[in-house]
N, C-alpha and C positions, 0 to 999 in steps of 0.2 A: 574228744580232741580231731587231730586235721587228719588230713585226705594221706598225706605226705611233711615224713622227719628228712632233715637232711644234714648230712655232718662231710664237714670238707677235712678232710684226714687225710691220715698223714701216717703211712704206717709206723715208719722207721721214727716213730714219736710215740715216747710212754703214754705221755699225760692222752694224748688222739687215740693209742689204746686199750686207752683205761675210758675213756669216755663213750668208746661204740661198745667198749665189754658190760660197761652200768644201761645204754640203753636198753640193746639186746634182753639183758639179764631184770627188765623192767616188761618185757612183753614185746618190746619198737623194733624195728627190724628197718633202720634208715632206711634213706638213699644213699651212696654211697662215693662224693668223687673228689676221689682221685687228683686237690688242687696245683699238682706238682706236673704234672702229666696235666690237665684238660684246665689250662686259672680258666681262672673270671673274667672275663672283661669290663668295662671302665665300665659301664652298667650296672654289673651285677655286683661287681665293688662300692659303688652308692648305695645300690639296696640292702645290702649290711651294711654301710655304716648306720644308715635311716633305722636297722632294726634292731641294732647293735645300744643304737643311742648314742652316737656316736659326734664331736661335734669337727674333730679332723681327722683323717686321711694318719694323719702320723700316730692315733691312738690303736690302728689296728696293723703297724709294724712291727718290727722285729729285731728295737730298735740296739741291741745290742750286738743283732749280727757283722761277720766282716762285714759285707758285702753293704750296710748301711752303712757303715760308715766310709766303706771306701766310693758309690757313689754321690758320697757329700750331701745325705738329707736329711740331713740334722740343721744344713741351709735351714733361717726362718721364714728367709725369703722366697722360698721355693712356692707355687703355688698348688694347691689340691691341685688341682687335674694332672701336675708333675709330679707327685707324691701319690696320685694315685697312677699315673700311666707306668709308672712305676716298682708295682705291684705286681702290675694284667705284665709286664715285661721282665718281670724277676718274683717266682709265684713266694719264693723261699723265705721273701720277708714279711709276707702277714701270717699274722697272729696263726695260732692251733690250741684245739679241733675248731673252729664253730659250727652251732648246730642250729641249723632252721627249725620251725614250726610252731606256727597260730601265727605266724604275722610276724615276729617275733622271732631274738637270734641273744643266742648266747656262746660267748667263747668256757671251753667246757676248762678251767682253771680259777680252779679246780674239780674233778670233769663233776659232783655231785649242781654246779650251778648251775645247767641245762636243766634236770627241773622242773625245776620252775618251769617251762614251757609247754610239761606234757600233762600240766592243770587242765 
């Protein structure tokens, strides 16, 4: 297993709480990043996209959020840089929870999806 497991966590989100509990139940005490309080920078979001094997920043965005709609982020002409910047400025747009381990990442939806990172 890796030296560190990290979870980008929102304690108000039930899936995020379930994922954290699941990790702890397997004996993992992850580094908890309260990403709404300390948002990741653009470089970190790019790294997460790579680790998540996502082709577009839009895949990491909560597209049903009112904020997504009000910022007109569904505009297909927006660049990847602009989408990433929107997440930096509005971390509420970032899908959650994200667990990072062993150079890979998974979104905890469902929470069990992150268990494959621990092998």
